[in-house]
Backbone as ProteinMPNN parsed JSONL, in Angstrom:
{"seq_chain_A": "MTSDLLKDFNLLVSSARGNEREAGSELRYLLKELRDITVETSLTPVSGLTVAKTGIDPVQVVRKLRPVLSEKPWQFRYILKIKPIMRVVQSDIARVCEAVDELASDVRENETFRISVQKRHSRLVSKELIDEVAKHVPRKVDLKKPSKVILVEIMGDLAGVSVLSTDDVLAVEPEKRLSRCRLKGAPSVPISSA", "coords_chain_A": {"N_chain_A": [[-9.089, 15.459, 11.702], [-8.512, 12.169, 12.734], [-6.252, 11.632, 15.023], [-5.402, 9.342, 16.371], [-6.031, 7.271, 14.588], [-4.319, 7.892, 12.539], [-1.948, 7.038, 13.575], [-2.275, 4.362, 13.698], [-3.018, 2.793, 11.333], [-3.972, 0.566, 8.612], [-4.251, 0.561, 5.925], [-3.271, 2.437, 3.126], [-4.459, 4.916, 1.142], [-4.567, 6.314, -2.028], [-5.558, 9.213, -3.86], [-6.771, 11.622, -6.246], [-5.636, 14.944, -5.653], [-7.62, 16.77, -3.427], [-9.724, 15.054, -3.557], [-9.792, 13.432, -1.349], [-11.671, 13.03, 0.774], [-13.844, 11.939, -0.617], [-12.628, 9.612, -1.596], [-12.149, 8.286, 0.812], [-14.788, 7.867, 1.667], [-15.684, 6.248, -0.43], [-14.011, 4.004, -0.054], [-14.901, 3.155, 2.493], [-17.511, 2.378, 1.825], [-16.972, 0.283, -0.035], [-15.598, -1.555, 1.605], [-17.514, -2.109, 3.512], [-19.255, -3.484, 1.936], [-17.789, -5.767, 1.764], [-18.294, -6.792, 4.169], [-17.069, -5.56, 6.345], [-17.666, -3.91, 9.068], [-16.341, -2.316, 10.769], [-14.602, -0.527, 9.648], [-12.65, 2.427, 9.441], [-11.814, 5.704, 8.337], [-9.411, 8.314, 7.688], [-8.314, 11.629, 7.058], [-5.084, 12.772, 5.977], [-2.075, 14.681, 6.663], [-1.074, 14.982, 4.158], [-1.723, 15.886, 0.887], [-3.965, 14.134, -1.198], [-3.751, 11.681, 0.041], [-5.214, 9.215, 2.09], [-5.844, 7.522, 5.121], [-6.712, 4.29, 6.44], [-8.327, 2.069, 8.715], [-8.939, -1.237, 8.89], [-10.878, -4.119, 9.733], [-10.344, -6.375, 8.392], [-7.721, -8.439, 7.145], [-5.203, -6.491, 5.706], [-3.893, -7.16, 3.273], [-5.596, -9.072, 2.286], [-7.776, -7.448, 1.8], [-7.023, -6.083, -0.549], [-6.858, -8.28, -2.26], [-9.516, -9.141, -2.24], [-10.835, -6.925, -3.244], [-9.887, -6.664, -5.822], [-11.286, -8.449, -7.727], [-13.767, -7.166, -7.555], [-13.186, -4.674, -8.638], [-12.594, -5.516, -11.231], [-15.052, -6.569, -12.086], [-16.945, -4.575, -11.49], [-16.092, -1.838, -12.305], [-16.973, 0.814, -12.155], [-17.465, 1.356, -9.52], [-15.201, 2.358, -8.459], [-14.337, 5.373, -8.313], [-12.88, 7.431, -7.18], [-10.698, 6.425, -5.736], [-7.317, 5.809, -6.324], [-5.172, 4.147, -5.711], [-4.517, 1.42, -3.518], [-2.73, 0.539, -0.723], [-1.553, -2.006, 1.325], [-0.673, -1.766, 4.763], [1.534, -2.83, 7.191], [2.898, -2.182, 9.56], [3.05, 0.728, 11.593], [5.178, 3.295, 12.306], [7.428, 5.649, 13.954], [8.996, 7.978, 11.796], [11.877, 7.531, 11.62], [15.11, 6.278, 10.853], [16.004, 4.152, 12.518], [13.619, 3.212, 13.754], [12.113, 2.406, 11.545], [13.754, 0.366, 10.616], [13.505, -1.42, 12.778], [10.821, -2.176, 12.458], [11.026, -3.444, 9.984], [12.69, -5.552, 10.717], [10.841, -7.064, 12.218], [9.181, -7.914, 10.195], [10.735, -9.12, 8.269], [10.971, -11.891, 7.965], [8.993, -12.563, 6.235], [10.077, -12.47, 3.752], [11.105, -15.066, 2.192], [13.641, -17.703, 2.266], [14.446, -18.45, -0.404], [13.629, -16.295, -1.867], [13.647, -13.032, -3.48], [14.135, -9.458, -3.027], [13.017, -6.015, -3.133], [13.412, -2.648, -2.163], [11.109, -0.149, -1.667], [10.626, 3.222, -1.401], [8.555, 5.853, -0.474], [8.476, 9.192, 0.007], [7.058, 11.833, 1.85], [6.781, 15.073, 2.959], [9.216, 14.937, 4.455], [12.6, 14.861, 5.557], [14.302, 12.801, 5.466], [16.9, 10.898, 3.995], [16.555, 9.068, 1.17], [18.329, 7.124, 0.061], [20.052, 6.548, 2.227], [18.206, 5.454, 4.027], [17.309, 3.207, 2.559], [19.732, 1.784, 2.324], [20.236, 1.131, 5.034], [17.902, -0.337, 5.744], [18.15, -2.513, 4.009], [20.218, -3.948, 5.158], [18.942, -5.4, 7.083], [17.631, -7.457, 5.946], [18.377, -10.509, 5.053], [18.616, -11.431, 2.271], [18.717, -11.859, -1.344], [18.859, -9.025, -3.502], [16.655, -7.83, -5.976], [16.003, -5.671, -8.33], [14.374, -5.5, -10.558], [12.524, -7.729, -10.939], [11.402, -8.564, -8.276], [10.639, -10.97, -5.678], [9.393, -10.094, -3.399], [8.346, -6.909, -2.072], [9.651, -4.467, -0.068], [7.979, -2.105, 1.422], [8.085, 1.264, 2.196], [6.395, 3.838, 3.402], [6.483, 7.123, 3.867], [5.172, 9.709, 5.772], [5.561, 12.687, 6.801], [6.22, 12.685, 10.203], [5.627, 10.023, 10.543], [5.757, 6.578, 9.495], [4.657, 4.077, 7.29], [5.075, 0.627, 7.059], [5.631, -2.259, 5.126], [5.824, -5.679, 3.975], [5.432, -6.996, 0.956], [3.951, -9.011, -1.647], [4.431, -8.6, -5.167], [1.957, -8.174, -6.338], [0.259, -7.238, -4.382], [-0.644, -4.663, -4.103], [-3.224, -2.506, -4.962], [-3.658, -1.01, -7.893], [-5.645, 1.134, -9.333], [-6.297, 2.422, -11.925], [-4.436, 1.217, -13.871], [-5.324, -1.432, -13.589], [-7.962, -1.247, -14.41], [-7.544, -0.654, -17.115], [-6.308, -3.042, -17.882], [-8.417, -4.822, -17.485], [-10.163, -3.899, -19.471], [-8.661, -4.568, -21.717], [-8.664, -7.348, -21.517], [-11.365, -7.829, -21.906], [-11.567, -7.135, -24.563], [-10.144, -9.107, -25.681], [-7.414, -8.923, -25.885], [-3.973, -9.82, -25.268], [-2.96, -10.344, -21.876], [-1.067, -8.134, -19.781], [1.419, -8.052, -17.353], [1.145, -6.166, -14.307], [3.103, -3.829, -12.692], [2.911, -2.884, -9.514], [3.797, -1.769, -7.101]], "CA_chain_A": [[-8.376, 14.221, 11.473], [-8.389, 11.319, 13.902], [-4.814, 11.411, 15.166], [-5.167, 7.951, 16.756], [-6.065, 6.457, 13.383], [-3.118, 8.189, 11.766], [-0.841, 6.282, 14.168], [-2.614, 2.935, 13.726], [-3.795, 2.455, 10.139], [-3.42, -0.583, 7.9], [-4.396, 0.795, 4.484], [-2.951, 3.769, 2.646], [-5.265, 5.085, -0.065], [-4.26, 7.543, -2.748], [-6.603, 9.767, -4.73], [-6.365, 12.923, -6.766], [-5.699, 15.986, -4.622], [-8.952, 17.344, -3.296], [-10.726, 13.972, -3.533], [-9.496, 12.543, -0.226], [-12.906, 12.669, 1.491], [-14.61, 11.036, -1.478], [-11.925, 8.326, -1.612], [-12.428, 7.658, 2.103], [-16.181, 7.413, 1.633], [-15.729, 5.137, -1.373], [-13.391, 2.85, 0.595], [-15.821, 2.666, 3.538], [-18.598, 1.666, 1.138], [-16.466, -0.976, -0.593], [-15.28, -2.494, 2.683], [-18.776, -2.561, 4.122], [-19.75, -4.525, 1.024], [-17.017, -6.966, 2.104], [-18.746, -7.119, 5.529], [-16.256, -4.941, 7.39], [-18.451, -2.812, 9.64], [-15.474, -1.574, 11.678], [-13.667, 0.305, 8.9], [-12.579, 3.858, 9.698], [-10.863, 6.406, 7.478], [-9.004, 9.625, 8.172], [-7.447, 12.427, 6.199], [-3.698, 12.888, 6.441], [-1.525, 16.007, 6.329], [-0.563, 14.943, 2.793], [-2.771, 15.938, -0.139], [-4.086, 12.948, -2.032], [-3.611, 10.447, 0.823], [-6.16, 8.912, 3.161], [-5.506, 6.282, 5.805], [-7.876, 3.538, 6.897], [-8.13, 0.914, 9.599], [-9.947, -2.235, 8.569], [-10.84, -5.339, 10.525], [-9.925, -7.444, 7.481], [-6.295, -8.398, 6.833], [-5.09, -5.509, 4.621], [-3.538, -7.804, 2.002], [-6.836, -9.694, 1.824], [-8.619, -6.377, 1.26], [-6.631, -5.899, -1.948], [-7.225, -9.487, -3.013], [-10.977, -9.195, -2.368], [-11.307, -5.797, -4.053], [-9.456, -6.806, -7.226], [-12.391, -8.907, -8.578], [-14.817, -6.137, -7.577], [-12.723, -3.703, -9.628], [-12.71, -6.118, -12.553], [-16.458, -6.773, -12.447], [-17.723, -3.346, -11.306], [-15.096, -0.761, -12.248], [-17.613, 2.084, -11.87], [-17.49, 1.589, -8.081], [-13.929, 2.993, -8.109], [-14.306, 6.663, -8.982], [-11.935, 8.351, -6.544], [-9.506, 5.723, -5.278], [-6.322, 5.527, -7.359], [-4.312, 3.041, -5.296], [-4.658, 0.963, -2.129], [-1.526, -0.168, -0.289], [-1.625, -2.566, 2.68], [0.383, -1.341, 5.683], [1.633, -3.825, 8.261], [3.371, -1.527, 10.784], [3.167, 2.186, 11.565], [6.232, 3.671, 13.255], [8.011, 6.969, 13.752], [9.764, 7.951, 10.545], [13.327, 7.633, 11.693], [15.704, 5.074, 10.277], [16.048, 3.067, 13.505], [12.259, 2.659, 13.95], [11.75, 1.706, 10.307], [14.526, -0.887, 10.612], [12.879, -2.311, 13.761], [9.621, -2.724, 11.822], [11.483, -4.381, 8.952], [13.135, -6.752, 11.446], [9.647, -7.835, 12.575], [8.509, -8.402, 8.984], [11.714, -9.656, 7.31], [10.779, -13.329, 7.731], [8.055, -12.713, 5.114], [10.9, -12.694, 2.568], [11.627, -16.409, 2.455], [15.039, -17.968, 1.923], [14.704, -18.496, -1.848], [13.012, -15.133, -2.504], [14.405, -11.794, -3.634], [13.348, -8.302, -2.588], [13.337, -4.645, -3.522], [12.902, -1.679, -1.193], [10.45, 0.975, -2.319], [10.403, 4.292, -0.429], [7.815, 7.036, -0.904], [8.62, 10.2, 1.061], [6.243, 13.04, 1.786], [7.024, 15.939, 4.126], [10.284, 14.322, 5.227], [13.963, 15.184, 5.134], [15.118, 11.584, 5.44], [17.557, 10.643, 2.721], [16.087, 7.754, 0.713], [19.434, 6.177, -0.097], [20.486, 6.13, 3.569], [17.152, 4.582, 4.554], [17.357, 1.948, 1.802], [20.959, 1.071, 2.712], [20.069, 0.588, 6.389], [16.854, -1.366, 5.72], [18.677, -3.684, 3.298], [21.062, -4.697, 6.089], [18.071, -6.181, 7.962], [16.979, -8.503, 5.156], [19.485, -11.319, 4.522], [18.208, -12.067, 1.016], [19.232, -11.182, -2.531], [18.104, -7.903, -4.037], [16.315, -7.875, -7.399], [15.282, -4.424, -8.557], [13.456, -5.602, -11.696], [11.454, -8.709, -10.713], [11.565, -9.13, -6.938], [9.559, -11.79, -5.119], [8.718, -9.255, -2.4], [8.688, -5.497, -2.018], [9.599, -3.853, 1.259], [7.38, -0.798, 1.153], [8.201, 2.243, 3.271], [5.609, 5.021, 3.041], [6.756, 8.137, 4.881], [4.304, 10.905, 5.785], [5.996, 13.505, 7.929], [6.917, 11.975, 11.279], [5.174, 8.634, 10.602], [6.075, 5.73, 8.344], [3.992, 2.791, 7.162], [6.039, -0.348, 6.559], [5.032, -3.534, 4.73], [6.519, -6.596, 3.079], [4.326, -7.393, 0.09], [4.184, -9.577, -2.976], [4.308, -7.506, -6.145], [0.557, -7.933, -6.716], [-0.512, -6.919, -3.181], [-1.08, -3.276, -4.159], [-4.281, -2.341, -5.957], [-3.498, 0.202, -8.699], [-6.963, 1.11, -9.974], [-6.335, 2.733, -13.364], [-3.836, 0.153, -14.685], [-6.162, -2.641, -13.56], [-9.125, -0.989, -15.274], [-7.072, -0.821, -18.494], [-6.088, -4.464, -18.071], [-9.746, -5.437, -17.625], [-10.679, -3.553, -20.799], [-7.904, -5.376, -22.688], [-9.166, -8.724, -21.431], [-12.686, -7.855, -22.532], [-11.378, -7.029, -26.003], [-9.414, -10.29, -26.132], [-5.973, -8.672, -26.028], [-3.195, -10.558, -24.276], [-2.772, -9.585, -20.625], [0.269, -7.673, -19.495], [1.52, -7.917, -15.89], [1.186, -4.81, -13.77], [4.004, -3.596, -11.567], [2.054, -1.96, -8.789], [4.288, -1.237, -5.816]], "C_chain_A": [[-8.294, 13.465, 12.793], [-6.923, 10.965, 14.065], [-4.51, 9.982, 15.586], [-5.126, 7.049, 15.53], [-4.815, 6.684, 12.539], [-1.91, 7.42, 12.301], [-1.086, 4.775, 14.135], [-3.507, 2.568, 12.537], [-3.201, 1.214, 9.494], [-3.692, -0.537, 6.398], [-4.022, 2.237, 4.188], [-3.607, 3.906, 1.28], [-4.879, 6.393, -0.74], [-5.421, 7.906, -3.668], [-6.03, 11.032, -5.352], [-6.472, 13.932, -5.623], [-7.078, 16.609, -4.617], [-10.047, 16.294, -3.241], [-10.528, 13.0, -2.366], [-10.761, 12.106, 0.516], [-13.741, 11.679, 0.678], [-13.967, 9.658, -1.535], [-12.162, 7.576, -0.307], [-13.836, 7.1, 2.165], [-16.334, 6.201, 0.723], [-15.132, 3.873, -0.749], [-14.3, 2.286, 1.685], [-16.965, 1.884, 2.913], [-18.125, 0.301, 0.644], [-16.177, -2.001, 0.504], [-16.527, -2.956, 3.426], [-19.442, -3.608, 3.244], [-19.021, -5.845, 1.258], [-17.285, -7.395, 3.553], [-17.814, -6.615, 6.628], [-17.029, -3.735, 7.928], [-17.608, -1.944, 10.574], [-14.571, -0.574, 10.967], [-13.802, 1.781, 9.284], [-11.584, 4.463, 8.721], [-10.542, 7.761, 8.086], [-8.169, 10.317, 7.112], [-6.053, 12.426, 6.793], [-3.226, 14.312, 6.159], [-1.04, 16.094, 4.882], [-1.729, 14.949, 1.806], [-2.769, 14.669, -0.962], [-3.94, 11.638, -1.282], [-4.647, 10.391, 1.941], [-5.671, 7.632, 3.814], [-6.79, 5.611, 6.26], [-7.431, 2.431, 7.831], [-9.283, -0.03, 9.318], [-9.789, -3.433, 9.495], [-10.426, -6.546, 9.703], [-8.414, -7.314, 7.291], [-6.107, -7.484, 5.63], [-4.685, -6.104, 3.275], [-4.774, -8.486, 1.428], [-7.806, -8.659, 1.267], [-8.309, -6.185, -0.223], [-7.085, -7.094, -2.774], [-8.731, -9.612, -3.2], [-11.523, -8.058, -3.226], [-10.933, -5.919, -5.526], [-10.583, -7.358, -8.116], [-13.555, -7.912, -8.639], [-14.455, -5.09, -8.616], [-12.891, -4.243, -11.045], [-14.169, -6.203, -13.01], [-17.298, -5.503, -12.387], [-16.791, -2.136, -11.224], [-15.687, 0.605, -11.905], [-17.685, 2.369, -10.365], [-16.192, 2.246, -7.584], [-13.816, 4.3, -8.883], [-13.205, 7.573, -8.454], [-10.638, 7.684, -6.101], [-8.583, 5.449, -6.464], [-5.48, 4.301, -7.006], [-4.604, 2.708, -3.839], [-3.431, 0.127, -1.798], [-1.742, -0.704, 1.128], [-0.421, -2.103, 3.512], [0.373, -2.292, 6.874], [2.099, -3.24, 9.588], [3.384, -0.023, 10.547], [4.134, 2.567, 12.681], [6.632, 5.123, 13.029], [8.925, 6.901, 12.531], [11.229, 8.297, 10.755], [13.893, 6.272, 11.307], [15.688, 3.91, 11.255], [14.677, 2.412, 13.678], [11.795, 1.894, 12.708], [12.482, 0.364, 10.25], [13.97, -1.89, 11.621], [11.634, -2.969, 13.163], [9.998, -3.741, 10.75], [11.988, -5.672, 9.603], [11.954, -7.658, 11.774], [9.022, -8.52, 11.367], [9.432, -9.165, 8.033], [11.525, -11.14, 7.021], [9.758, -13.588, 6.62], [8.785, -12.843, 3.78], [11.616, -14.019, 2.811], [13.018, -16.609, 1.859], [15.323, -17.921, 0.417], [14.14, -17.283, -2.591], [13.981, -13.954, -2.576], [13.529, -10.634, -3.178], [13.872, -7.016, -3.216], [12.778, -3.749, -2.414], [12.341, -0.5, -1.975], [10.105, 2.016, -1.25], [9.642, 5.425, -1.106], [7.883, 8.029, 0.247], [7.721, 11.39, 0.788], [6.478, 13.817, 3.073], [8.109, 15.36, 5.032], [11.634, 14.726, 4.661], [14.87, 13.96, 5.172], [15.709, 11.405, 4.044], [17.22, 9.212, 2.298], [17.211, 6.735, 0.632], [19.928, 5.669, 1.251], [19.483, 5.145, 4.168], [17.193, 3.218, 3.874], [18.587, 1.133, 2.204], [20.814, 0.419, 4.082], [19.029, -0.533, 6.419], [17.389, -2.641, 5.083], [19.547, -4.547, 4.205], [20.238, -5.644, 6.965], [17.346, -7.31, 7.228], [18.074, -9.339, 4.492], [19.089, -12.121, 3.282], [18.804, -11.278, -0.14], [18.278, -10.082, -2.981], [17.86, -8.143, -5.521], [15.447, -6.655, -7.675], [14.239, -4.523, -9.664], [12.275, -6.533, -11.452], [11.6, -9.351, -9.339], [10.388, -10.031, -6.565], [8.713, -10.95, -4.162], [9.202, -7.819, -2.514], [8.581, -5.059, -0.564], [9.189, -2.408, 1.014], [7.525, 0.081, 2.383], [7.519, 3.517, 2.785], [5.77, 6.051, 4.145], [5.836, 9.337, 4.675], [4.691, 11.725, 7.008], [6.728, 12.677, 8.961], [6.46, 10.532, 11.454], [5.558, 7.887, 9.331], [5.245, 4.462, 8.418], [4.966, 1.836, 6.5], [5.308, -1.646, 6.253], [6.039, -4.367, 3.962], [5.416, -7.247, 2.258], [4.813, -8.165, -1.13], [3.917, -8.464, -3.977], [2.876, -7.238, -6.573], [-0.328, -7.605, -5.517], [-0.9, -5.457, -3.07], [-2.127, -3.184, -5.258], [-4.111, -0.991, -6.637], [-4.704, 0.267, -9.637], [-6.909, 1.348, -11.476], [-5.649, 1.679, -14.224], [-4.689, -1.116, -14.712], [-7.431, -2.46, -14.386], [-8.727, -1.166, -16.746], [-6.87, -2.293, -18.816], [-7.419, -5.188, -18.267], [-10.337, -5.146, -18.996], [-9.968, -4.36, -21.869], [-8.411, -6.811, -22.69], [-10.526, -8.846, -22.093], [-12.578, -7.834, -24.049], [-10.602, -8.196, -26.552], [-7.929, -10.083, -26.34], [-5.212, -9.481, -24.983], [-2.972, -9.698, -23.03], [-1.301, -9.264, -20.437], [0.37, -7.511, -17.985], [1.666, -6.472, -15.473], [2.194, -4.769, -12.643], [3.363, -2.519, -10.722], [2.625, -1.406, -7.494], [5.09, 0.02, -6.045]], "O_chain_A": [[-8.036, 14.056, 13.842], [-6.399, 10.111, 13.35], [-3.47, 9.444, 15.206], [-4.28, 6.159, 15.441], [-4.316, 5.758, 11.899], [-0.955, 7.177, 11.564], [-0.207, 3.995, 14.502], [-4.625, 2.086, 12.722], [-2.064, 0.843, 9.784], [-3.394, -1.493, 5.682], [-4.411, 3.149, 4.916], [-3.347, 3.116, 0.373], [-4.864, 7.448, -0.108], [-6.148, 7.051, -4.172], [-4.925, 11.454, -5.011], [-7.308, 13.781, -4.732], [-7.635, 16.935, -5.666], [-11.189, 16.614, -2.911], [-11.036, 11.879, -2.393], [-10.903, 10.93, 0.85], [-14.275, 10.709, 1.216], [-14.666, 8.645, -1.524], [-12.355, 6.36, -0.319], [-14.053, 5.992, 2.656], [-17.029, 5.244, 1.062], [-15.691, 2.787, -0.901], [-14.453, 1.069, 1.792], [-17.347, 0.832, 3.425], [-18.786, -0.712, 0.871], [-16.479, -3.184, 0.344], [-16.576, -4.085, 3.916], [-20.112, -4.512, 3.743], [-19.564, -6.916, 0.986], [-16.588, -8.254, 4.093], [-17.777, -7.183, 7.719], [-17.04, -2.671, 7.31], [-18.098, -0.95, 11.111], [-13.839, 0.162, 11.63], [-14.905, 2.307, 9.432], [-10.621, 3.807, 8.324], [-11.304, 8.289, 8.896], [-7.421, 9.682, 6.369], [-5.866, 12.117, 7.97], [-3.922, 15.067, 5.48], [-0.639, 17.166, 4.429], [-2.619, 14.104, 1.89], [-1.716, 14.182, -1.375], [-3.998, 10.574, -1.899], [-4.91, 11.376, 2.63], [-5.142, 6.75, 3.137], [-7.819, 6.262, 6.442], [-6.311, 1.927, 7.746], [-10.45, 0.324, 9.483], [-8.693, -3.718, 9.979], [-10.184, -7.621, 10.251], [-7.884, -6.203, 7.277], [-6.782, -7.671, 4.617], [-5.099, -5.594, 2.234], [-4.978, -8.479, 0.214], [-8.576, -8.962, 0.356], [-9.218, -6.131, -1.052], [-7.634, -6.931, -3.864], [-9.18, -10.137, -4.218], [-12.563, -8.212, -3.866], [-11.597, -5.336, -6.384], [-10.826, -6.79, -9.181], [-14.247, -7.824, -9.653], [-15.31, -4.659, -9.39], [-13.284, -3.509, -11.952], [-14.481, -5.943, -14.172], [-18.258, -5.36, -13.144], [-16.713, -1.483, -10.183], [-14.968, 1.473, -11.411], [-17.939, 3.508, -9.972], [-16.101, 2.641, -6.422], [-13.263, 4.33, -9.983], [-12.662, 8.392, -9.195], [-9.587, 8.324, -6.095], [-9.018, 4.919, -7.486], [-5.118, 3.514, -7.88], [-4.898, 3.589, -3.031], [-3.121, -0.851, -2.479], [-2.076, 0.061, 2.033], [0.705, -2.057, 3.018], [-0.668, -2.527, 7.487], [1.73, -3.754, 10.643], [3.688, 0.443, 9.449], [3.937, 2.211, 13.843], [6.23, 5.747, 12.047], [9.552, 5.874, 12.273], [11.755, 9.23, 10.149], [13.221, 5.247, 11.427], [15.386, 2.784, 10.859], [14.583, 1.187, 13.743], [11.155, 0.848, 12.823], [11.895, -0.652, 9.879], [13.964, -3.091, 11.35], [11.415, -4.168, 13.336], [9.355, -4.784, 10.626], [11.738, -6.764, 9.091], [12.046, -8.877, 11.629], [8.407, -9.578, 11.496], [8.956, -9.794, 7.088], [11.885, -11.604, 5.939], [9.664, -14.708, 6.117], [8.196, -13.272, 2.788], [12.604, -14.082, 3.543], [13.501, -15.802, 1.065], [16.358, -17.393, 0.012], [14.172, -17.248, -3.821], [14.974, -13.883, -1.852], [12.327, -10.8, -2.968], [14.984, -6.944, -3.74], [11.764, -4.083, -1.801], [13.013, 0.072, -2.834], [9.375, 1.719, -0.305], [10.031, 5.899, -2.173], [7.402, 7.743, 1.343], [7.631, 11.886, -0.335], [6.38, 13.255, 4.164], [7.933, 15.303, 6.249], [11.793, 14.909, 3.454], [16.073, 14.07, 4.937], [15.073, 11.731, 3.042], [17.565, 8.258, 2.996], [17.056, 5.602, 1.087], [20.195, 4.476, 1.4], [19.867, 4.127, 4.744], [17.119, 2.187, 4.544], [18.489, -0.078, 2.402], [21.227, -0.726, 4.268], [19.252, -1.565, 7.052], [17.11, -3.738, 5.567], [19.602, -5.764, 4.027], [20.784, -6.592, 7.529], [16.545, -8.03, 7.823], [18.639, -8.925, 3.479], [19.216, -13.346, 3.258], [19.328, -10.179, 0.045], [17.059, -10.199, -2.855], [18.749, -8.603, -6.238], [14.279, -6.621, -7.288], [13.313, -3.714, -9.709], [11.135, -6.163, -11.731], [11.887, -10.543, -9.238], [9.281, -9.868, -7.079], [7.489, -11.074, -4.117], [10.307, -7.548, -2.984], [7.553, -5.256, 0.085], [9.95, -1.605, 0.474], [7.135, -0.31, 3.484], [8.005, 4.187, 1.874], [5.247, 5.868, 5.245], [5.732, 9.896, 3.583], [4.204, 11.482, 8.112], [7.734, 12.038, 8.653], [6.86, 9.877, 12.416], [5.669, 8.467, 8.251], [5.137, 3.842, 9.476], [5.606, 2.178, 5.506], [4.462, -2.084, 7.032], [6.984, -3.84, 3.374], [4.57, -7.962, 2.795], [5.944, -7.99, -1.582], [3.242, -7.487, -3.652], [2.596, -6.172, -7.123], [-1.552, -7.686, -5.624], [-1.434, -5.043, -2.042], [-1.941, -3.718, -6.352], [-4.384, 0.051, -6.04], [-4.768, -0.467, -10.623], [-7.436, 0.535, -12.236], [-6.223, 1.268, -15.233], [-4.767, -1.794, -15.736], [-7.921, -3.413, -14.993], [-9.474, -1.753, -17.529], [-7.224, -2.744, -19.906], [-7.529, -6.068, -19.12], [-10.938, -6.022, -19.618], [-10.598, -4.797, -22.832], [-8.567, -7.418, -23.75], [-10.813, -9.84, -22.76], [-13.394, -8.438, -24.745], [-10.409, -8.289, -27.764], [-7.248, -10.944, -26.898], [-5.756, -9.791, -23.923], [-2.815, -8.481, -23.122], [-0.418, -10.006, -20.867], [-0.506, -6.891, -17.381], [2.239, -5.656, -16.195], [2.14, -5.594, -11.731], [3.272, -1.366, -11.146], [1.948, -0.613, -6.839], [5.587, 0.618, -5.091]]}, "name": "protein", "num_of_chains": 1, "seq": "MTSDLLKDFNLLVSSARGNEREAGSELRYLLKELRDITVETSLTPVSGLTVAKTGIDPVQVVRKLRPVLSEKPWQFRYILKIKPIMRVVQSDIARVCEAVDELASDVRENETFRISVQKRHSRLVSKELIDEVAKHVPRKVDLKKPSKVILVEIMGDLAGVSVLSTDDVLAVEPEKRLSRCRLKGAPSVPISSA"}
């Protein structure tokens, strides 16, 4: 594992356990198709997770891959989800809050937010983390239909932090189902992907 990449990634990719290498290879192929020749991937200490560093804005990666998934779903065999990561910090509450401070302006004055925490190999208490992070975002909370999601992905002693719109995560299987429904003429249903 490239420890430097683990401390400086901007995409978190999930796959089935045991398919991490294949998911990394698949992501490198897809991003090279998007003309990113600098993409690197690395395994993590967590089964089913791979990290990547791309030269493309990570939110734009999701937006550019969504039509590829719709038009060529067979190119996504191993990747289950792609989440853009804006900051990587130590996984303690103070460092996560510092990262949120840097990103909080992405939640505009008239917008609402939700905090989503995924913990792996960590003893942090989710409720404590959510309570502290919420203090750093002077906006209204909406747990059902937020404008933005403050994503905190904890993997051991590192945390990836992002402020995303609800459609800035690429959830492969639900989107494949949605594409099949559209092909059959069924009405589309929004996907909650964070």
